[in-house]
The first five atom37 places (N, CA, C, CB, O) and aatype in JSON, in Angstrom:
{
  "aatype": [12, 2, 2, 1, 6, 18, 16, 3, 10, 6, 16, 0, 11, 1, 12, 18, 6, 10, 13, 15, 7, 9, 18, 1, 16, 7, 16, 14, 19, 11, 19, 11, 3, 13, 5, 9, 10, 1, 11, 3, 7, 16, 11, 10, 2, 10, 6, 9, 15, 0, 15, 10, 9, 1, 2, 15, 3, 7, 5, 14, 12, 7, 13, 1, 7, 9, 0, 10, 2, 19, 16, 6, 1, 11, 5, 9, 6, 6, 15, 10, 11, 6, 16, 6, 11, 1, 18, 1, 15, 10, 15, 1, 2, 8, 17, 16, 14],
  "atom_mask": [
    [1, 1, 1, 1, 1],
    [1, 1, 1, 1, 1],
    [1, 1, 1, 1, 1],
    [1, 1, 1, 1, 1],
    [1, 1, 1, 1, 1],
    [1, 1, 1, 1, 1],
    [1, 1, 1, 1, 1],
    [1, 1, 1, 1, 1],
    [1, 1, 1, 1, 1],
    [1, 1, 1, 1, 1],
    [1, 1, 1, 1, 1],
    [1, 1, 1, 1, 1],
    [1, 1, 1, 1, 1],
    [1, 1, 1, 1, 1],
    [1, 1, 1, 1, 1],
    [1, 1, 1, 1, 1],
    [1, 1, 1, 1, 1],
    [1, 1, 1, 1, 1],
    [1, 1, 1, 1, 1],
    [1, 1, 1, 1, 1],
    [1, 1, 1, 0, 1],
    [1, 1, 1, 1, 1],
    [1, 1, 1, 1, 1],
    [1, 1, 1, 1, 1],
    [1, 1, 1, 1, 1],
    [1, 1, 1, 0, 1],
    [1, 1, 1, 1, 1],
    [1, 1, 1, 1, 1],
    [1, 1, 1, 1, 1],
    [1, 1, 1, 1, 1],
    [1, 1, 1, 1, 1],
    [1, 1, 1, 1, 1],
    [1, 1, 1, 1, 1],
    [1, 1, 1, 1, 1],
    [1, 1, 1, 1, 1],
    [1, 1, 1, 1, 1],
    [1, 1, 1, 1, 1],
    [1, 1, 1, 1, 1],
    [1, 1, 1, 1, 1],
    [1, 1, 1, 1, 1],
    [1, 1, 1, 0, 1],
    [1, 1, 1, 1, 1],
    [1, 1, 1, 1, 1],
    [1, 1, 1, 1, 1],
    [1, 1, 1, 1, 1],
    [1, 1, 1, 1, 1],
    [1, 1, 1, 1, 1],
    [1, 1, 1, 1, 1],
    [1, 1, 1, 1, 1],
    [1, 1, 1, 1, 1],
    [1, 1, 1, 1, 1],
    [1, 1, 1, 1, 1],
    [1, 1, 1, 1, 1],
    [1, 1, 1, 1, 1],
    [1, 1, 1, 1, 1],
    [1, 1, 1, 1, 1],
    [1, 1, 1, 1, 1],
    [1, 1, 1, 0, 1],
    [1, 1, 1, 1, 1],
    [1, 1, 1, 1, 1],
    [1, 1, 1, 1, 1],
    [1, 1, 1, 0, 1],
    [1, 1, 1, 1, 1],
    [1, 1, 1, 1, 1],
    [1, 1, 1, 0, 1],
    [1, 1, 1, 1, 1],
    [1, 1, 1, 1, 1],
    [1, 1, 1, 1, 1],
    [1, 1, 1, 1, 1],
    [1, 1, 1, 1, 1],
    [1, 1, 1, 1, 1],
    [1, 1, 1, 1, 1],
    [1, 1, 1, 1, 1],
    [1, 1, 1, 1, 1],
    [1, 1, 1, 1, 1],
    [1, 1, 1, 1, 1],
    [1, 1, 1, 1, 1],
    [1, 1, 1, 1, 1],
    [1, 1, 1, 1, 1],
    [1, 1, 1, 1, 1],
    [1, 1, 1, 1, 1],
    [1, 1, 1, 1, 1],
    [1, 1, 1, 1, 1],
    [1, 1, 1, 1, 1],
    [1, 1, 1, 1, 1],
    [1, 1, 1, 1, 1],
    [1, 1, 1, 1, 1],
    [1, 1, 1, 1, 1],
    [1, 1, 1, 1, 1],
    [1, 1, 1, 1, 1],
    [1, 1, 1, 1, 1],
    [1, 1, 1, 1, 1],
    [1, 1, 1, 1, 1],
    [1, 1, 1, 1, 1],
    [1, 1, 1, 1, 1],
    [1, 1, 1, 1, 1],
    [1, 1, 1, 1, 1]
  ],
  "atom_positions": [
    [[4.81, -17.64, -2.93], [5.13, -17.69, -1.75], [3.02, -16.7, -1.43], [7.14, -16.75, -1.38], [2.36, -15.85, -2.04]],
    [[2.88, -17.32, -0.52], [1.3, -17.36, 0.05], [1.1, -15.84, 0.77], [1.04, -18.8, 1.38], [1.53, -15.66, 1.91]],
    [[0.47, -14.84, 0.08], [0.17, -13.77, 0.56], [0.48, -13.57, 2.66], [-1.43, -13.74, -0.08], [0.95, -12.58, 3.23]],
    [[0.06, -14.73, 3.23], [-0.28, -14.7, 3.81], [1.14, -15.18, 5.0], [-1.43, -15.13, 3.43], [0.91, -15.04, 6.2]],
    [[1.88, -15.48, 4.78], [3.56, -15.63, 5.0], [3.77, -13.89, 5.73], [4.7, -15.96, 3.01], [4.15, -13.55, 6.85]],
    [[3.29, -13.03, 4.45], [4.22, -11.4, 4.89], [3.22, -10.29, 5.26], [5.21, -10.62, 3.39], [3.43, -9.08, 5.19]],
    [[2.28, -10.81, 5.61], [1.18, -9.86, 6.12], [0.36, -10.79, 6.49], [0.51, -8.82, 5.17], [0.2, -12.01, 6.43]],
    [[-0.54, -9.0, 7.27], [-1.62, -9.45, 8.42], [-2.66, -10.56, 8.22], [-2.48, -8.28, 8.75], [-2.54, -11.49, 7.42]],
    [[-3.56, -10.38, 8.96], [-5.04, -11.16, 7.85], [-5.66, -10.28, 7.14], [-6.43, -11.88, 8.66], [-5.85, -10.33, 5.93]],
    [[-6.15, -9.06, 8.21], [-6.54, -8.28, 7.05], [-6.06, -7.75, 6.28], [-7.03, -7.63, 7.15], [-6.9, -7.36, 5.46]],
    [[-4.49, -7.31, 5.89], [-3.68, -7.05, 4.99], [-4.3, -8.41, 3.52], [-1.94, -7.19, 5.82], [-4.87, -8.35, 2.42]],
    [[-3.86, -9.24, 4.23], [-4.32, -10.6, 3.21], [-5.32, -10.63, 2.8], [-4.35, -11.84, 3.64], [-5.33, -11.02, 1.63]],
    [[-6.53, -10.31, 3.34], [-8.42, -10.26, 2.67], [-8.16, -9.05, 1.73], [-10.07, -9.74, 4.14], [-8.15, -9.18, 0.5]],
    [[-8.01, -8.23, 2.17], [-7.81, -6.87, 1.21], [-6.55, -8.2, -0.33], [-6.4, -4.85, 2.65], [-7.0, -8.87, -1.26]],
    [[-5.85, -8.12, -0.13], [-5.34, -8.7, -1.28], [-5.95, -9.79, -2.1], [-4.27, -9.08, -0.97], [-5.97, -9.96, -3.32]],
    [[-6.46, -10.54, -1.05], [-7.57, -11.92, -2.06], [-8.24, -10.61, -2.79], [-9.2, -13.35, -0.85], [-7.79, -10.24, -3.88]],
    [[-9.14, -10.02, -2.27], [-9.83, -9.05, -2.83], [-9.96, -8.21, -4.0], [-9.75, -8.52, -2.26], [-10.85, -8.09, -4.84]],
    [[-8.63, -7.57, -3.77], [-7.71, -7.15, -5.28], [-7.89, -7.97, -5.93], [-6.21, -6.97, -5.4], [-8.76, -7.93, -6.8]],
    [[-7.12, -8.98, -5.71], [-6.78, -10.14, -7.09], [-7.77, -10.86, -7.31], [-5.62, -11.25, -6.94], [-7.37, -11.92, -7.79]],
    [[-8.93, -10.84, -7.21], [-10.56, -11.46, -7.37], [-10.45, -10.5, -8.2], [-11.93, -11.54, -6.15], [-9.88, -10.78, -9.25]],
    [[-10.99, -8.97, -7.99], [-11.46, -8.31, -8.94], [-10.66, -8.18, -10.08], [0.0, 0.0, 0.0], [-11.24, -8.13, -11.16]],
    [[-9.47, -8.11, -10.04], [-8.99, -8.08, -11.39], [-9.02, -9.06, -11.96], [-7.91, -7.71, -11.58], [-9.12, -8.97, -13.18]],
    [[-8.97, -10.45, -11.34], [-9.64, -12.02, -11.94], [-10.69, -11.64, -12.94], [-10.5, -13.1, -10.62], [-10.64, -11.79, -14.16]],
    [[-11.64, -11.11, -12.23], [-13.28, -11.2, -12.98], [-13.06, -9.98, -13.5], [-14.9, -11.33, -11.98], [-12.59, -10.6, -14.46]],
    [[-12.93, -8.66, -13.86], [-13.24, -7.88, -14.43], [-12.13, -7.74, -15.74], [-13.48, -6.9, -13.51], [-12.38, -7.49, -16.92]],
    [[-10.83, -8.01, -15.1], [-9.97, -7.87, -16.09], [-9.2, -6.5, -16.02], [0.0, 0.0, 0.0], [-8.37, -6.21, -16.88]],
    [[-9.57, -5.46, -14.71], [-9.14, -4.53, -14.82], [-8.06, -4.15, -13.77], [-10.07, -3.86, -14.96], [-7.96, -4.33, -12.56]],
    [[-7.15, -3.45, -14.88], [-6.02, -3.01, -13.8], [-6.22, -2.26, -12.37], [-5.18, -2.1, -14.5], [-7.16, -1.48, -12.33]],
    [[-5.31, -2.43, -10.99], [-5.67, -1.65, -10.35], [-4.61, -0.95, -9.37], [-6.64, -2.19, -9.88], [-4.26, -1.67, -8.44]],
    [[-4.24, -0.13, -9.41], [-3.13, 0.54, -8.1], [-4.01, 0.75, -6.98], [-2.3, 2.19, -8.44], [-5.22, 0.98, -6.89]],
    [[-3.14, 0.63, -6.21], [-3.45, 0.76, -4.41], [-2.26, 1.35, -4.12], [-3.67, -0.77, -3.36], [-1.17, 1.07, -4.62]],
    [[-2.58, 2.44, -3.01], [-1.18, 2.94, -2.54], [-1.19, 2.78, -0.61], [-0.98, 4.88, -3.19], [-0.7, 3.79, -0.08]],
    [[-1.54, 1.99, 0.13], [-1.35, 1.76, 1.09], [-1.37, 0.26, 2.1], [-1.95, 2.57, 1.25], [-1.69, 0.03, 3.27]],
    [[-0.73, -0.74, 0.75], [-0.53, -2.01, 1.54], [0.96, -1.7, 2.49], [-0.38, -3.47, 0.33], [1.94, -0.96, 2.49]],
    [[0.33, -2.92, 3.32], [1.65, -2.76, 4.55], [2.09, -4.38, 4.69], [0.98, -2.0, 6.47], [1.39, -5.23, 5.25]],
    [[3.23, -4.61, 4.12], [4.03, -5.82, 4.19], [4.75, -6.64, 5.67], [5.11, -5.39, 3.3], [4.73, -5.94, 6.68]],
    [[5.11, -7.46, 5.76], [6.47, -7.74, 6.77], [7.3, -8.02, 6.41], [6.56, -8.52, 7.62], [6.81, -8.55, 5.41]],
    [[8.31, -8.18, 6.29], [9.69, -8.31, 5.99], [10.05, -9.75, 6.95], [10.6, -6.77, 6.43], [9.27, -10.02, 7.87]],
    [[10.69, -10.23, 6.82], [11.25, -11.68, 7.35], [11.87, -11.38, 8.92], [12.64, -12.35, 6.18], [12.0, -12.17, 9.86]],
    [[12.16, -10.17, 8.84], [12.84, -9.8, 10.3], [11.83, -8.95, 11.25], [14.29, -8.81, 10.06], [12.1, -8.19, 12.18]],
    [[10.43, -9.36, 10.66], [9.45, -8.49, 11.44], [9.53, -6.85, 11.56], [0.0, 0.0, 0.0], [9.0, -6.18, 12.45]],
    [[10.55, -6.23, 10.15], [10.53, -4.76, 10.19], [9.32, -4.45, 8.93], [12.26, -4.06, 9.86], [9.63, -4.75, 7.78]],
    [[7.92, -3.84, 9.22], [7.06, -3.42, 7.86], [7.38, -2.47, 7.09], [5.83, -3.06, 8.06], [8.04, -1.56, 7.58]],
    [[7.05, -2.43, 5.85], [7.12, -2.34, 4.57], [5.79, -1.44, 3.92], [7.23, -3.79, 4.09], [4.68, -1.92, 3.69]],
    [[6.18, -0.07, 3.7], [4.93, 0.65, 3.42], [4.32, 0.52, 1.54], [5.36, 2.4, 3.92], [4.91, 1.4, 0.92]],
    [[3.56, -0.12, 0.79], [3.75, -0.4, -0.54], [2.67, 0.27, -1.58], [3.76, -1.87, -0.64], [1.49, 0.07, -1.3]],
    [[2.89, 0.88, -2.51], [2.46, 0.97, -3.81], [2.17, 0.09, -4.41], [3.07, 1.43, -4.46], [3.0, -0.1, -5.31]],
    [[1.32, -0.67, -4.4], [1.28, -1.71, -6.02], [-0.13, -1.44, -6.97], [1.18, -3.76, -5.57], [-1.32, -1.16, -6.83]],
    [[0.84, -1.7, -8.02], [-0.02, -1.63, -9.44], [-0.2, -3.22, -10.35], [0.93, -0.43, -10.57], [0.74, -3.98, -10.55]],
    [[-1.62, -3.46, -10.79], [-1.73, -5.17, -10.93], [-2.38, -5.48, -11.85], [-2.33, -5.97, -9.89], [-3.56, -5.15, -11.76]],
    [[-2.09, -5.96, -12.68], [-2.9, -6.08, -13.56], [-2.87, -8.13, -14.43], [-2.37, -4.63, -14.56], [-1.98, -8.94, -14.19]],
    [[-4.12, -8.42, -15.38], [-4.12, -9.48, -15.24], [-3.33, -10.33, -16.3], [-5.26, -9.68, -15.08], [-3.31, -9.34, -17.02]],
    [[-2.84, -11.03, -16.84], [-2.02, -11.7, -18.2], [-3.04, -12.79, -19.16], [-0.51, -12.75, -17.53], [-3.38, -13.89, -18.71]],
    [[-3.31, -12.48, -20.03], [-3.89, -13.68, -20.36], [-3.72, -13.81, -21.29], [-4.94, -13.94, -20.2], [-3.64, -12.95, -22.17]],
    [[-3.54, -15.73, -21.43], [-2.84, -16.16, -22.85], [-3.41, -15.85, -24.54], [-2.82, -17.72, -22.73], [-4.4, -15.23, -24.91]],
    [[-2.87, -16.22, -24.95], [-3.09, -16.22, -26.73], [-4.73, -16.23, -27.04], [-2.31, -17.88, -27.58], [-5.2, -15.61, -27.99]],
    [[-5.59, -17.05, -26.06], [-6.82, -17.77, -26.25], [-7.49, -16.7, -25.63], [-7.01, -19.26, -25.65], [-8.7, -16.65, -25.83]],
    [[-6.81, -15.56, -24.69], [-8.04, -14.52, -23.94], [-8.16, -15.08, -22.5], [0.0, 0.0, 0.0], [-9.13, -14.68, -21.85]],
    [[-7.34, -15.89, -21.95], [-8.08, -16.54, -21.02], [-7.42, -15.96, -19.58], [-7.99, -18.21, -21.26], [-6.93, -14.87, -19.88]],
    [[-7.24, -16.16, -18.45], [-6.55, -15.77, -17.58], [-5.15, -16.52, -17.29], [-7.36, -15.75, -16.62], [-5.22, -17.75, -17.32]],
    [[-4.05, -16.02, -17.05], [-3.52, -16.73, -16.5], [-1.9, -15.83, -15.51], [-3.4, -17.83, -17.66], [-0.73, -16.2, -15.44]],
    [[-2.36, -15.04, -15.13], [-1.62, -14.93, -14.16], [-1.67, -12.94, -14.12], [0.0, 0.0, 0.0], [-2.12, -12.13, -14.93]],
    [[-1.02, -12.76, -12.87], [-0.76, -11.54, -12.75], [0.26, -10.93, -13.46], [-0.6, -11.35, -11.65], [0.9, -11.67, -14.2]],
    [[0.68, -9.24, -13.4], [1.89, -8.7, -13.58], [1.63, -8.11, -12.61], [2.35, -8.04, -14.71], [0.48, -8.25, -12.18]],
    [[2.79, -7.03, -11.71], [2.64, -6.39, -10.75], [4.13, -5.6, -10.98], [0.0, 0.0, 0.0], [5.22, -5.75, -11.52]],
    [[3.45, -4.75, -10.25], [4.82, -3.39, -9.49], [4.25, -3.44, -7.96], [4.66, -1.12, -10.3], [3.17, -3.62, -7.4]],
    [[5.75, -3.16, -7.56], [5.4, -2.95, -6.03], [6.26, -2.07, -5.61], [5.47, -4.15, -5.12], [7.39, -2.49, -5.36]],
    [[6.0, -0.83, -5.44], [7.05, 0.25, -4.69], [6.97, 0.71, -3.53], [7.17, 1.36, -5.22], [5.93, 1.26, -3.18]],
    [[8.4, 0.55, -2.39], [8.33, 0.66, -1.29], [8.24, 2.17, -1.1], [9.3, -0.04, -0.71], [9.13, 2.96, -1.41]],
    [[7.2, 2.45, -0.62], [7.5, 3.85, -0.28], [7.05, 4.52, 1.82], [6.33, 4.74, -1.71], [6.56, 5.49, 2.39]],
    [[7.64, 3.16, 2.14], [8.11, 3.41, 3.94], [8.6, 4.52, 4.18], [9.25, 2.5, 4.61], [8.03, 5.13, 5.08]],
    [[9.71, 5.17, 3.55], [10.41, 6.56, 4.35], [9.84, 7.68, 3.88], [12.02, 6.82, 4.14], [9.8, 8.66, 4.62]],
    [[9.26, 7.76, 2.52], [8.1, 8.77, 2.3], [6.71, 8.85, 3.01], [7.76, 8.64, 1.03], [5.86, 9.72, 2.88]],
    [[6.69, 7.9, 3.67], [5.35, 7.96, 4.53], [5.87, 8.12, 5.68], [4.37, 6.74, 4.55], [5.03, 8.76, 6.31]],
    [[7.16, 7.85, 6.64], [7.78, 8.47, 7.55], [8.09, 9.42, 7.55], [8.46, 8.13, 7.84], [8.03, 9.88, 8.69]],
    [[8.66, 10.51, 6.45], [8.82, 11.66, 6.32], [7.57, 12.45, 6.21], [9.61, 11.79, 5.4], [7.57, 13.48, 6.89]],
    [[6.86, 12.3, 5.75], [4.99, 12.7, 5.77], [4.9, 12.64, 7.25], [3.64, 11.36, 4.9], [4.63, 13.62, 7.94]],
    [[5.07, 11.72, 7.6], [4.02, 11.44, 9.39], [4.79, 12.3, 9.91], [3.98, 9.71, 10.52], [4.34, 12.95, 10.86]],
    [[6.39, 12.59, 9.36], [6.93, 13.95, 10.68], [6.78, 15.09, 10.29], [8.51, 14.09, 11.17], [7.14, 16.04, 10.98]],
    [[6.07, 15.28, 8.8], [6.03, 16.59, 8.52], [4.72, 17.15, 9.13], [6.17, 16.8, 7.04], [4.66, 18.3, 9.56]],
    [[3.34, 16.03, 9.17], [2.04, 16.15, 10.11], [2.64, 16.89, 11.38], [1.3, 14.52, 10.57], [2.42, 18.08, 11.61]],
    [[3.43, 16.06, 12.21], [3.58, 16.39, 13.38], [4.3, 17.73, 13.61], [4.14, 15.37, 13.94], [3.9, 18.61, 14.37]],
    [[5.37, 17.76, 12.9], [6.25, 18.97, 12.9], [4.95, 20.28, 12.54], [7.72, 18.75, 11.51], [4.92, 21.3, 13.21]],
    [[4.1, 20.05, 11.55], [3.02, 21.18, 11.2], [2.22, 21.7, 12.46], [1.9, 20.59, 10.12], [1.96, 22.88, 12.72]],
    [[1.87, 20.54, 13.24], [0.37, 20.62, 14.22], [1.4, 21.11, 15.44], [-0.81, 18.74, 14.59], [0.97, 21.98, 16.18]],
    [[2.62, 20.63, 15.66], [3.43, 21.58, 16.85], [3.48, 23.06, 16.49], [5.09, 21.12, 17.05], [3.22, 23.95, 17.29]],
    [[3.83, 23.23, 15.27], [4.4, 24.71, 15.16], [2.43, 25.27, 14.88], [5.99, 25.03, 13.36], [2.39, 26.29, 15.57]],
    [[1.51, 25.14, 14.49], [0.42, 25.32, 14.91], [-0.01, 25.65, 16.03], [0.01, 24.64, 14.71], [-0.67, 26.67, 16.24]],
    [[0.3, 24.84, 16.87], [-0.05, 24.82, 18.2], [0.58, 25.86, 19.01], [0.21, 23.59, 18.73], [-0.02, 26.53, 19.86]],
    [[1.78, 25.95, 18.73], [3.02, 27.37, 19.63], [2.46, 28.34, 18.82], [5.21, 27.35, 19.43], [2.22, 29.3, 19.55]],
    [[2.02, 28.68, 17.22], [1.45, 29.88, 17.22], [0.44, 30.38, 17.82], [1.26, 30.1, 16.36], [0.33, 31.55, 18.2]],
    [[-0.44, 29.4, 17.94], [-1.68, 30.02, 18.43], [-1.74, 29.81, 20.18], [-3.05, 29.25, 17.6], [-2.58, 30.3, 20.93]],
    [[-1.02, 29.27, 20.41], [-0.71, 29.75, 21.88], [0.2, 30.91, 22.22], [-0.11, 28.67, 22.57], [0.14, 31.53, 23.28]],
    [[1.02, 31.15, 21.25], [1.61, 32.23, 21.65], [0.98, 33.88, 20.87], [3.16, 31.83, 21.34], [1.22, 34.98, 21.36]],
    [[0.32, 33.68, 19.85], [0.08, 34.62, 19.36], [-0.93, 35.71, 20.2], [-0.28, 34.15, 18.22], [-1.85, 35.35, 20.94]],
    [[-0.57, 37.03, 19.94], [-1.53, 37.71, 21.17], [-2.0, 38.94, 19.69], [-0.36, 38.59, 23.18], [-1.16, 39.26, 18.85]],
    [[-3.29, 39.38, 19.67], [-3.39, 40.42, 18.72], [-3.34, 41.75, 19.08], [-4.44, 40.3, 18.1], [-3.43, 42.63, 18.22]]
  ]
}
């Protein structure tokens, strides 16, 4: 499946650069902020680890990777940031020396 089918243009470009870099250097990569689209249009936030697979002659033949869905964790983190922001605002507005 072509990554342009489930990503926006910017993410597709980042993925291309990521995998091109892995192919050129052979260096595994871990990325924490990829966003893809499901068929129903909902967005998923992923952490991706990817590395190069080589054949017995040492020639590149593909990629190996793991994608972890961190959507719920990111939503909780954002909610916590908003709560902390509101708490700080309340404490500043109601604090008297």
